[in-house]
C-alpha positions as CSV (number, residue, x, y, z in Angstrom):
1,X,-10.4,18.4,16.0
2,X,-7.3,16.4,15.4
3,X,-8.5,13.0,15.7
4,X,-10.9,13.4,13.6
5,X,-8.6,14.3,10.7
6,X,-6.3,11.8,11.7
7,X,-8.8,9.5,11.5
8,X,-10.2,9.5,8.3
9,X,-6.2,9.9,6.5
10,X,-6.2,6.4,8.3
11,X,-9.2,5.5,6.7
12,X,-7.5,7.4,3.2
13,X,-4.9,4.5,3.9
14,X,-6.8,1.6,4.5
15,X,-8.9,1.8,2.1
16,X,-6.4,2.3,-0.8
17,X,-4.2,-1.2,0.8
18,X,-7.1,-2.9,0.6
19,X,-8.2,-1.9,-3.2
20,X,-5.0,-2.8,-3.8
21,X,-4.7,-5.6,-2.1
22,X,-8.3,-6.4,-3.9
23,X,-7.4,-6.4,-7.0
24,X,-4.1,-8.2,-6.6
25,X,-5.8,-11.5,-5.5
26,X,-9.2,-11.0,-7.9
27,X,-8.2,-9.5,-10.8
28,X,-3.8,-9.3,-11.7
29,X,-2.5,-12.5,-13.2
30,X,0.6,-13.7,-12.6
31,X,2.7,-11.6,-14.0
32,X,0.6,-8.8,-13.0
33,X,1.0,-10.0,-9.5
34,X,4.4,-11.1,-9.7
35,X,5.4,-6.7,-11.0
36,X,3.6,-6.1,-7.9
37,X,5.9,-7.8,-5.9
38,X,8.9,-6.7,-7.6
39,X,8.1,-2.7,-7.1
40,X,7.0,-3.3,-3.2
41,X,10.3,-5.3,-2.8
42,X,12.7,-2.8,-4.7
43,X,11.0,0.2,-2.8
44,X,11.1,-1.2,0.1
45,X,14.6,0.2,1.0
46,X,13.9,3.3,0.2
47,X,10.5,3.4,1.5
48,X,12.1,2.7,5.3
49,X,13.8,5.7,5.7
50,X,10.3,7.3,5.7
51,X,9.6,5.1,8.4
52,X,13.4,5.0,10.4
53,X,14.0,8.5,10.5
């Protein structure tokens, strides 16, 4: 049962990432792409606290 839940969670995370990547590649203009990159790089140091406790 635990493996099933982890599989579903992994699928949800990958689905969200791939959806954002698809939007980034196909629908965002250059200013929107820059905003998405800046947002990611701005929050990356804060996110590292979750991955490197």
